[in-house]
Residue frames relative to the residue before (quaternion, step in Angstrom):
aa qw qx qy qz dx dy dz
M 1.0000 0.0000 0.0000 0.0000 0.00 0.00 0.00
S 0.3915 -0.7259 0.5117 0.2406 3.59 -0.80 0.96
R 0.4474 -0.6818 0.5110 0.2716 3.54 -1.11 0.73
P 0.5212 -0.6324 0.4542 0.3495 3.63 -0.99 0.67
A 0.5213 -0.6362 0.4689 0.3218 3.53 -1.07 0.76
L 0.4648 -0.6583 0.5132 0.2952 3.55 -1.08 0.76
R 0.2034 -0.7801 0.5828 0.1017 3.55 -0.90 0.97
R 0.4475 -0.6504 0.5389 0.2939 3.52 -1.08 0.75
P 0.4829 -0.6829 0.4485 0.3152 3.62 -0.76 0.93
S 0.3595 -0.7162 0.5586 0.2138 3.56 -1.08 0.77
R 0.0778 -0.8165 0.5719 0.0130 3.57 -0.13 1.27
P 0.4746 -0.6544 0.4918 0.3235 3.61 -0.98 0.72
P 0.6555 -0.4766 0.3762 0.4490 3.61 -1.19 0.29
L 0.5094 -0.6735 0.4507 0.2892 3.54 -1.03 0.83
D 0.2431 -0.7435 0.6076 0.1375 3.56 -0.92 0.94
V 0.1259 -0.8354 0.5335 0.0399 3.58 -0.31 1.23
A 0.5080 0.6737 -0.4213 0.3325 3.59 1.18 -0.40
G 0.8373 0.2018 -0.1692 0.4791 3.54 -0.89 1.03
A 0.6559 0.4534 -0.3151 0.5148 3.60 1.26 -0.16
T 0.5163 -0.6431 0.4690 0.3161 3.56 -1.30 0.20
A 0.1307 -0.7468 0.6478 0.0742 3.51 -1.14 0.83
V 0.2230 -0.7547 0.6065 0.1131 3.56 -0.85 1.04
V 0.0160 -0.7957 0.6046 -0.0334 3.58 -0.80 1.05
T 0.1871 -0.7764 0.5917 0.1100 3.59 -0.70 1.05
G 0.7768 0.2674 -0.2373 0.5184 3.55 -1.18 0.58
A 0.3324 0.8156 -0.4153 0.2277 3.55 1.15 0.72
A 0.5378 0.6659 -0.3949 0.3338 3.62 1.22 -0.04
G 0.8075 -0.0082 0.0038 0.5898 3.60 1.24 -0.02
G 0.7636 0.4019 -0.2575 0.4348 3.54 -1.34 -0.11
M 0.8228 -0.1879 0.1514 0.5146 3.55 -1.09 -0.72
G 0.6073 0.5781 -0.3620 0.4074 3.58 1.02 -0.73
E 0.6273 0.5325 -0.3269 0.4648 3.56 0.98 -0.83
H 0.7250 0.4452 -0.2560 0.4590 3.57 0.79 -1.01
I 0.5842 0.5385 -0.3735 0.4788 3.61 1.12 -0.54
A 0.6531 0.5120 -0.3136 0.4615 3.59 0.91 -0.91
R 0.6814 0.4841 -0.2994 0.4600 3.58 0.84 -0.90
G 0.6388 0.5271 -0.3230 0.4580 3.59 1.04 -0.76
L 0.6568 0.4875 -0.3034 0.4888 3.58 1.01 -0.80
G 0.6297 0.5374 -0.3286 0.4546 3.57 1.04 -0.77
R 0.6456 0.5162 -0.3217 0.4618 3.59 0.98 -0.78
R 0.6849 0.4479 -0.2754 0.5045 3.58 1.21 -0.46
G 0.6428 -0.5916 0.2987 0.3841 3.56 1.26 0.32
A 0.4749 0.6683 -0.4528 0.3505 3.61 1.22 0.17
H 0.3749 -0.6534 0.6019 0.2649 3.54 -1.14 0.71
L 0.2816 -0.8179 0.4953 0.0799 3.55 -0.97 0.87
A 0.1036 -0.7186 0.6837 0.0742 3.50 -1.22 0.78
L 0.0899 -0.8449 0.5269 -0.0198 3.55 -0.20 1.34
V 0.1248 -0.8104 0.5724 0.0066 3.55 -0.84 1.07
D 0.2710 0.7230 -0.6114 0.1733 3.56 -1.03 0.85
R 0.5018 -0.6215 0.4901 0.3490 3.57 -1.26 0.17
D 0.6301 0.5339 -0.3050 0.4742 3.60 1.33 -0.36
A 0.2671 -0.8069 0.5070 0.1434 3.58 -0.09 1.30
D 0.6613 0.5045 -0.3173 0.4555 3.59 0.91 -0.87
G 0.6500 0.5187 -0.3165 0.4564 3.57 0.97 -0.83
L 0.6347 0.5276 -0.3282 0.4595 3.58 1.00 -0.80
E 0.6661 0.4940 -0.3130 0.4628 3.59 0.91 -0.86
R 0.6185 0.5380 -0.3441 0.4579 3.59 1.04 -0.72
V 0.6816 0.4747 -0.2919 0.4742 3.59 0.88 -0.94
A 0.6191 0.5395 -0.3441 0.4552 3.60 1.00 -0.77
G 0.6492 0.5156 -0.3089 0.4661 3.58 1.04 -0.78
L 0.6416 0.5151 -0.3224 0.4681 3.57 1.01 -0.79
V 0.6477 0.5088 -0.3195 0.4686 3.58 0.95 -0.87
G 0.6481 0.5308 -0.3194 0.4429 3.58 0.96 -0.86
G 0.6681 0.4992 -0.2948 0.4663 3.57 1.06 -0.75
E 0.7102 0.4556 -0.2486 0.4756 3.57 1.03 -0.83
S 0.8060 0.1432 -0.0073 0.5743 3.57 1.00 -0.92
P 0.1703 -0.8674 0.4560 0.1033 3.59 0.48 1.22
G 0.6975 0.4884 -0.2903 0.4368 3.62 1.05 -0.58
V 0.5733 0.6226 -0.3588 0.3937 3.56 1.30 -0.12
R 0.3198 -0.7232 0.5794 0.1976 3.57 -0.99 0.88
V 0.0918 -0.7957 0.5981 0.0249 3.56 -0.95 0.92
S 0.0713 -0.7634 0.6415 0.0255 3.55 -0.86 1.04
T 0.1745 -0.7890 0.5813 0.0951 3.59 -1.01 0.76
Y 0.1094 -0.7830 0.6123 0.0122 3.53 -1.09 0.86
V 0.1879 -0.7782 0.5930 0.0859 3.55 -0.58 1.19
A 0.1959 0.7857 -0.5584 0.1805 3.57 -0.62 1.12
D 0.3538 -0.6816 0.6008 0.2220 3.52 -1.20 0.70
L 0.2603 -0.8247 0.4857 0.1270 3.57 -0.24 1.28
S 0.5721 0.5520 -0.4012 0.4550 3.58 1.25 0.14
D 0.6242 0.5198 -0.3174 0.4893 3.58 1.34 -0.17
R 0.3946 -0.7633 0.4610 0.2216 3.58 -0.33 1.26
D 0.6651 0.4949 -0.3127 0.4636 3.60 0.94 -0.82
A 0.6391 0.5222 -0.3251 0.4617 3.58 1.03 -0.79
V 0.6449 0.5095 -0.3206 0.4708 3.60 1.03 -0.74
A 0.6247 0.5290 -0.3402 0.4628 3.60 1.00 -0.75
A 0.6617 0.4918 -0.2997 0.4801 3.57 0.98 -0.86
L 0.6308 0.5341 -0.3218 0.4619 3.58 1.01 -0.83
A 0.6524 0.5219 -0.3178 0.4482 3.59 0.86 -0.94
A 0.6595 0.5021 -0.3090 0.4664 3.59 0.95 -0.85
R 0.6520 0.5111 -0.3155 0.4627 3.60 0.96 -0.84
L 0.6619 0.4985 -0.3122 0.4648 3.59 0.91 -0.87
R 0.6569 0.5222 -0.3100 0.4468 3.56 0.92 -0.89
D 0.7060 0.4619 -0.2659 0.4664 3.58 0.95 -0.87
A 0.7348 0.4518 -0.2394 0.4456 3.57 0.96 -0.88
H 0.8065 0.2403 -0.0952 0.5318 3.59 1.11 -0.61
P 0.0085 -0.8323 0.5541 -0.0137 3.61 0.48 1.13
D 0.6507 0.5165 -0.3146 0.4591 3.60 1.24 -0.34
V 0.2918 0.7950 -0.4983 0.1859 3.61 1.23 0.24
R 0.0780 -0.8069 0.5854 0.0156 3.54 -0.96 0.92
V 0.7767 0.2123 -0.1157 0.5816 3.60 1.21 -0.41
L 0.0242 -0.7453 0.6656 0.0288 3.55 -1.11 0.80
V 0.0756 -0.7842 0.6158 0.0117 3.55 -0.67 1.16
N 0.1679 -0.7813 0.5985 0.0560 3.57 -0.39 1.30
N 0.0765 0.8491 -0.5086 0.1202 3.53 0.31 1.36
A 0.5785 0.6280 -0.3908 0.3439 3.61 1.00 -0.74
G 0.1595 0.7855 -0.5855 0.1214 3.54 -0.98 0.86
V 0.1817 -0.7584 0.6176 0.1024 3.53 -1.24 0.57
A 0.2976 -0.7491 0.5685 0.1645 3.55 -1.25 0.47
L 0.0912 -0.7779 0.6214 0.0204 3.53 -1.23 0.61
G 0.1984 -0.8062 0.5495 0.0929 3.57 -0.52 1.17
G 0.5543 0.6078 -0.4508 0.3465 3.54 -0.98 0.81
R 0.4977 -0.6400 0.4926 0.3163 3.55 -1.13 0.71
F 0.7076 -0.4820 0.3036 0.4181 3.56 -1.23 0.45
V 0.6997 0.4742 -0.2861 0.4514 3.61 0.85 -0.91
Q 0.6624 0.4870 -0.3058 0.4802 3.60 1.25 -0.29
T 0.6656 0.5348 -0.2739 0.4427 3.57 1.28 -0.37
S 0.3797 -0.7308 0.5201 0.2264 3.56 -0.77 1.02
E 0.6281 -0.5289 0.4079 0.3992 3.55 -1.24 0.39
A 0.6337 0.5405 -0.3360 0.4398 3.59 1.01 -0.78
D 0.6668 0.4882 -0.3077 0.4716 3.59 0.92 -0.86
F 0.6329 0.5312 -0.3284 0.4576 3.58 0.97 -0.87
D 0.6853 0.4831 -0.2845 0.4647 3.58 0.88 -0.95
W 0.5950 0.5682 -0.3541 0.4446 3.60 1.06 -0.75
L 0.6891 0.4754 -0.2838 0.4675 3.57 0.87 -0.95
L 0.6548 0.5138 -0.3213 0.4516 3.60 0.93 -0.83
E 0.6036 0.5613 -0.3629 0.4347 3.60 1.02 -0.70
V 0.7210 0.4404 -0.2549 0.4703 3.59 0.83 -0.99
N 0.7868 0.4073 -0.1922 0.4219 3.57 0.67 -1.13
L 0.8021 0.2729 -0.1262 0.5160 3.60 1.07 -0.63
H 0.7421 0.4290 -0.2629 0.4429 3.59 0.61 -1.08
T 0.6431 0.5269 -0.3379 0.4412 3.61 0.97 -0.76
P 0.6463 0.4939 -0.3474 0.4666 3.68 0.83 -0.75
I 0.6452 0.5106 -0.3293 0.4632 3.60 0.98 -0.80
R 0.6818 0.4938 -0.2989 0.4494 3.60 0.86 -0.90
L 0.6710 0.4802 -0.3116 0.4713 3.60 0.93 -0.81
T 0.6261 0.5229 -0.3369 0.4702 3.58 1.05 -0.72
R 0.6347 0.5295 -0.3291 0.4566 3.58 0.95 -0.84
A 0.6872 0.4918 -0.2846 0.4525 3.58 0.99 -0.81
L 0.8041 0.3583 -0.1472 0.4509 3.58 0.86 -0.98
L 0.5317 0.6527 -0.4113 0.3495 3.61 1.13 -0.48
P 0.6504 0.5136 -0.3543 0.4333 3.67 0.83 -0.78
L 0.6243 0.5313 -0.3422 0.4593 3.60 1.06 -0.69
M 0.6553 0.5145 -0.3167 0.4534 3.58 0.93 -0.87
I 0.6365 0.5149 -0.3237 0.4743 3.57 0.98 -0.84
E 0.6532 0.5160 -0.3032 0.4639 3.57 0.97 -0.90
N 0.6844 0.4934 -0.2765 0.4602 3.58 1.05 -0.79
G 0.4912 -0.7180 0.3897 0.3024 3.58 1.28 -0.13
Q 0.7870 0.1202 -0.0926 0.5981 3.57 1.24 0.16
G 0.3263 0.7570 -0.5306 0.1976 3.57 -1.00 0.72
Q 0.1407 -0.7687 0.6182 0.0843 3.53 -1.35 0.29
V 0.2026 -0.7340 0.6393 0.1075 3.54 -1.00 0.98
V 0.1068 -0.7933 0.5988 0.0279 3.58 -0.83 1.01
G 0.0810 -0.8071 0.5847 0.0114 3.57 -0.71 1.10
L 0.2644 -0.7667 0.5684 0.1383 3.56 -0.67 1.14
S 0.0950 -0.7532 0.6507 0.0143 3.53 -0.29 1.31
S 0.4322 -0.6895 0.5196 0.2605 3.62 -0.85 -0.83
L 0.6419 -0.4220 0.4562 0.4492 3.47 -1.40 0.00
F 0.7054 0.4396 -0.2538 0.4947 3.58 1.08 -0.77
G 0.5427 0.5070 -0.4400 0.5048 3.53 1.25 0.59
L 0.6424 0.4701 -0.3037 0.5236 3.55 1.39 0.09
V 0.7763 0.0967 -0.0328 0.6220 3.56 1.13 -0.76
G 0.2800 -0.7790 0.5436 0.1392 3.56 -1.13 0.67
P 0.1105 -0.8279 0.5470 0.0568 3.62 -0.09 1.21
A 0.5988 -0.5353 0.4472 0.3935 3.55 -1.25 0.40
G 0.7743 0.3384 -0.2588 0.4679 3.55 -1.10 0.72
Q 0.7261 0.3699 -0.2287 0.5327 3.60 1.28 -0.01
T 0.1565 0.8401 -0.5091 0.1030 3.58 1.11 0.66
A 0.6947 0.4616 -0.2893 0.4698 3.59 0.80 -0.95
Y 0.6777 0.5003 -0.3014 0.4467 3.58 0.83 -0.98
S 0.6821 0.4768 -0.2963 0.4686 3.59 0.86 -0.92
T 0.5911 0.5584 -0.3698 0.4495 3.59 1.04 -0.67
S 0.6897 0.4779 -0.2856 0.4631 3.57 0.87 -0.94
K 0.7234 0.4550 -0.2615 0.4486 3.58 0.89 -0.88
F 0.5936 0.5032 -0.3640 0.5118 3.61 1.15 -0.50
G 0.6393 0.5301 -0.3241 0.4531 3.56 1.02 -0.79
L 0.6703 0.4837 -0.3006 0.4759 3.58 0.93 -0.86
R 0.6002 0.5432 -0.3529 0.4692 3.57 1.06 -0.68
G 0.6712 0.4954 -0.2999 0.4627 3.59 0.87 -0.93
F 0.6314 0.5227 -0.3252 0.4716 3.56 1.01 -0.81
N 0.6569 0.5172 -0.3102 0.4525 3.59 0.86 -0.97
E 0.7255 0.4603 -0.2637 0.4384 3.56 0.74 -1.06
S 0.6678 0.4867 -0.3125 0.4686 3.61 0.95 -0.78
L 0.6394 0.5119 -0.3270 0.4713 3.57 0.99 -0.80
A 0.6244 0.5331 -0.3362 0.4614 3.60 0.99 -0.81
S 0.6631 0.5079 -0.3061 0.4569 3.60 0.93 -0.88
E 0.6515 0.5138 -0.3170 0.4595 3.57 0.98 -0.81
L 0.6816 0.4852 -0.2910 0.4640 3.58 0.89 -0.92
D 0.6230 0.5234 -0.3351 0.4750 3.58 1.10 -0.70
A 0.6717 0.5127 -0.3018 0.4414 3.59 0.88 -0.97
E 0.7116 0.4258 -0.2429 0.5033 3.57 1.13 -0.70
D 0.3720 -0.7532 0.4600 0.2877 3.58 1.36 0.00
Q 0.2319 0.7947 -0.5205 0.2092 3.54 1.00 0.90
P 0.5311 -0.6524 0.4395 0.3148 3.61 -1.16 0.49
V 0.6343 0.5006 -0.3182 0.4957 3.58 1.32 0.03
G 0.1369 -0.7900 0.5944 0.0626 3.55 -0.98 0.91
V 0.3351 -0.7172 0.5763 0.2030 3.54 -1.35 0.08
T 0.1316 -0.7598 0.6324 0.0734 3.55 -1.04 0.87
S 0.1585 -0.7761 0.6060 0.0721 3.58 -0.70 1.11
V 0.1352 -0.8242 0.5498 0.0149 3.57 -0.55 1.21
H 0.0835 -0.7904 0.6068 0.0087 3.55 -0.97 0.98
P 0.0849 -0.8144 0.5732 0.0306 3.58 0.02 1.26
G 0.3838 -0.6726 0.5775 0.2583 3.52 -1.22 0.59
G 0.8113 -0.2345 0.1877 0.5015 3.57 -0.96 -0.88
I 0.0228 -0.8198 0.5706 -0.0418 3.57 0.01 1.32
A 0.4805 -0.6923 0.4686 0.2649 3.57 -0.97 0.93
T 0.3154 0.6976 -0.5759 0.2868 3.56 0.11 1.36
N 0.6090 -0.5756 0.4099 0.3603 3.57 -1.32 -0.05
I 0.3313 0.7930 -0.4808 0.1738 3.60 1.19 0.15
A 0.6622 0.4907 -0.3225 0.4655 3.61 0.99 -0.76
R 0.6653 0.5083 -0.3034 0.4549 3.58 0.95 -0.88
N 0.7369 0.4106 -0.2215 0.4892 3.57 1.07 -0.76
A 0.4098 0.7402 -0.4610 0.2679 3.59 1.26 -0.01
R 0.4137 -0.6644 0.5604 0.2708 3.54 -1.14 0.70
T 0.3011 -0.7443 0.5687 0.1787 3.56 -1.09 0.71
A 0.4953 -0.6557 0.4786 0.3093 3.57 -0.86 0.94
S 0.6119 -0.6222 0.3581 0.3318 3.53 -1.03 0.87
G 0.7091 0.4731 -0.2702 0.4476 3.60 1.09 -0.59
V 0.5498 0.6281 -0.3907 0.3880 3.60 1.26 0.03
D 0.4859 -0.6443 0.5107 0.2966 3.57 -1.00 0.88
P 0.5393 -0.6616 0.4046 0.3283 3.65 -0.80 0.92
D 0.6491 0.5053 -0.3310 0.4625 3.61 1.00 -0.75
E 0.6275 0.5253 -0.3254 0.4737 3.58 1.05 -0.78
A 0.6513 0.5200 -0.3115 0.4565 3.57 0.99 -0.87
A 0.6577 0.5115 -0.3152 0.4544 3.58 0.93 -0.85
R 0.6441 0.5075 -0.3272 0.4696 3.59 0.98 -0.81
G 0.6530 0.5233 -0.3146 0.4481 3.58 0.96 -0.85
R 0.6534 0.5103 -0.3181 0.4598 3.57 0.96 -0.86
R 0.6554 0.5110 -0.3195 0.4552 3.58 0.94 -0.87
A 0.6572 0.5161 -0.3172 0.4484 3.59 0.94 -0.87
F 0.6940 0.4582 -0.2873 0.4753 3.58 0.86 -0.91
D 0.6179 0.5547 -0.3524 0.4316 3.57 1.03 -0.76
K 0.6524 0.5184 -0.3165 0.4533 3.59 1.01 -0.77
A 0.6561 0.5105 -0.3148 0.4580 3.60 1.16 -0.49
L 0.6047 0.5576 -0.3554 0.4440 3.60 1.27 -0.21
R 0.1142 0.8489 -0.4948 0.1467 3.56 0.10 1.32
Y 0.6308 0.5787 -0.3491 0.3812 3.60 1.02 -0.73
P 0.4813 -0.6973 0.4334 0.3069 3.64 -0.68 1.00
A 0.4991 -0.6865 0.4444 0.2865 3.57 -0.85 1.00
D 0.6529 0.5144 -0.3362 0.4428 3.62 0.97 -0.74
K 0.6362 0.5166 -0.3260 0.4712 3.59 1.08 -0.70
A 0.6382 0.5178 -0.3189 0.4721 3.59 0.99 -0.85
A 0.6612 0.5172 -0.3116 0.4452 3.58 0.92 -0.91
E 0.6458 0.5150 -0.3307 0.4565 3.59 0.94 -0.79
E 0.6279 0.5209 -0.3366 0.4702 3.59 1.04 -0.72
I 0.6489 0.5176 -0.3150 0.4602 3.58 1.01 -0.82
V 0.6564 0.4994 -0.3172 0.4680 3.59 0.91 -0.87
E 0.6519 0.5060 -0.3177 0.4670 3.59 0.93 -0.84
A 0.6539 0.5187 -0.3147 0.4521 3.60 1.01 -0.81
L 0.6804 0.4746 -0.3117 0.4633 3.61 0.91 -0.80
V 0.6218 0.5222 -0.3455 0.4704 3.60 1.05 -0.68
A 0.7047 0.4479 -0.2530 0.4887 3.59 1.03 -0.83
R 0.3960 -0.7467 0.4434 0.2984 3.62 1.34 -0.08
R 0.2413 0.7787 -0.5419 0.2046 3.59 1.01 0.78
R 0.4418 -0.7045 0.4912 0.2592 3.57 -1.05 0.74
R 0.8202 0.1041 -0.0113 0.5624 3.60 1.03 -0.65
L 0.0022 -0.7916 0.6106 -0.0247 3.55 -1.01 0.85
L 0.1397 -0.7448 0.6486 0.0707 3.55 -0.91 1.03
V 0.1607 -0.8074 0.5649 0.0554 3.58 -0.73 1.07
G 0.8130 0.2110 -0.1901 0.5082 3.57 -0.60 1.17
N 0.5970 -0.5960 0.4117 0.3449 3.53 -1.18 0.66
D 0.6181 0.5487 -0.3622 0.4308 3.61 1.05 -0.67
A 0.6475 0.5028 -0.3257 0.4710 3.60 0.97 -0.77
R 0.6708 0.4937 -0.3082 0.4596 3.59 0.91 -0.87
A 0.6734 0.5022 -0.3053 0.4484 3.60 0.93 -0.88
L 0.7148 0.4418 -0.2744 0.4675 3.60 0.85 -0.90
D 0.5643 0.5604 -0.3877 0.4660 3.59 1.16 -0.46
A 0.6697 0.4819 -0.2930 0.4831 3.57 0.95 -0.91
L 0.6516 0.5226 -0.3190 0.4479 3.60 0.95 -0.86
A 0.6586 0.5116 -0.3140 0.4539 3.60 0.95 -0.85
R 0.6391 0.5134 -0.3293 0.4686 3.58 1.10 -0.62
V 0.7022 0.4632 -0.2636 0.4720 3.58 0.98 -0.89
A 0.8071 0.1054 -0.0153 0.5807 3.59 0.95 -0.94
P 0.0813 -0.8631 0.4957 0.0520 3.61 0.53 1.12
S 0.7456 0.3537 -0.2307 0.5156 3.60 1.14 -0.44
G 0.7465 0.4180 -0.2263 0.4655 3.60 1.21 -0.04
Y 0.4467 0.7210 -0.4524 0.2757 3.59 1.23 0.04
W 0.5715 0.6351 -0.3928 0.3402 3.60 1.10 -0.61
S 0.6324 0.5391 -0.3572 0.4264 3.62 0.94 -0.74
V 0.6351 0.5080 -0.3309 0.4786 3.60 1.04 -0.71
M 0.6530 0.5097 -0.3085 0.4675 3.59 0.94 -0.87
Q 0.6495 0.5394 -0.3231 0.4276 3.56 0.94 -0.88
R 0.6390 0.5150 -0.3336 0.4639 3.57 0.98 -0.79
G 0.6479 0.5174 -0.3191 0.4589 3.58 1.01 -0.78
L 0.6700 0.4900 -0.3007 0.4697 3.59 0.96 -0.83
E 0.6360 0.5207 -0.3356 0.4601 3.59 1.01 -0.74
L 0.6308 0.5184 -0.3307 0.4733 3.58 1.06 -0.75
A 0.6559 0.5027 -0.3119 0.4688 3.59 0.95 -0.85
A 0.6366 0.5324 -0.3298 0.4501 3.58 1.04 -0.79
R 0.6453 0.5099 -0.3279 0.4649 3.61 0.98 -0.81
R 0.6613 0.5074 -0.3080 0.4587 3.58 1.00 -0.76
S 0.6692 0.5237 -0.3023 0.4320 3.58 1.15 -0.60
R 0.5692 0.6139 -0.3920 0.3814 3.60 1.19 -0.27
């Protein structure tokens, strides 16, 4: 006798109005616009970042746009494991009505594997991978208890393809992609009311390239050229990307590719899984020449 096929549960669109949405990396870039988009839909906000001034600025913008929305801010260094544990406990205690967790915070680190120290590699993994897992572990039970929720994990274009010079970053983003997809499968199999959206943005116009840490073994001139080349590839408006992410989480989508570059390289990696790097390299070399 054949076994019945497993069906993905049909969850209704997420109602965020009146519930709490936790957004990390909310002091600027996509995180700011995700927070503002959720606020416009009536969600109360718990905003997390290490930039206290930036958080207060975003809280003020949300208050002006969405006067009925409550905004709480949490200043935390997400590379500090103890600080993240304390943050998770505070969020869990202060926001039992949580319905959305957007794991948006991320850092970048330029340099090949042999140029990257173990300390730098671990620093990046703490922020980009371990913190999303820890916050999800803390808040997912509340969402399940509340009967509705969505976890959103910001992976990357580099969670789809692994370019040279991005070993640490791609490790973290492939890892977050795997976490998102496996967690989504588990929640679907258990017919839970909480879903997962895995997001893969391409070149979004934020400061991530300019603010990237450089591995200790990288020549400063090489690092500057790399930052300029990557910065030129960041073209997609952050507010537009954020609106797509908010719409995807409300619709309970499992996967979102943001930008033509993400869609094209996702397709290329599927067609030529061992040969996509040469195409990417030509594109980066062209961007580097334009940056001089």
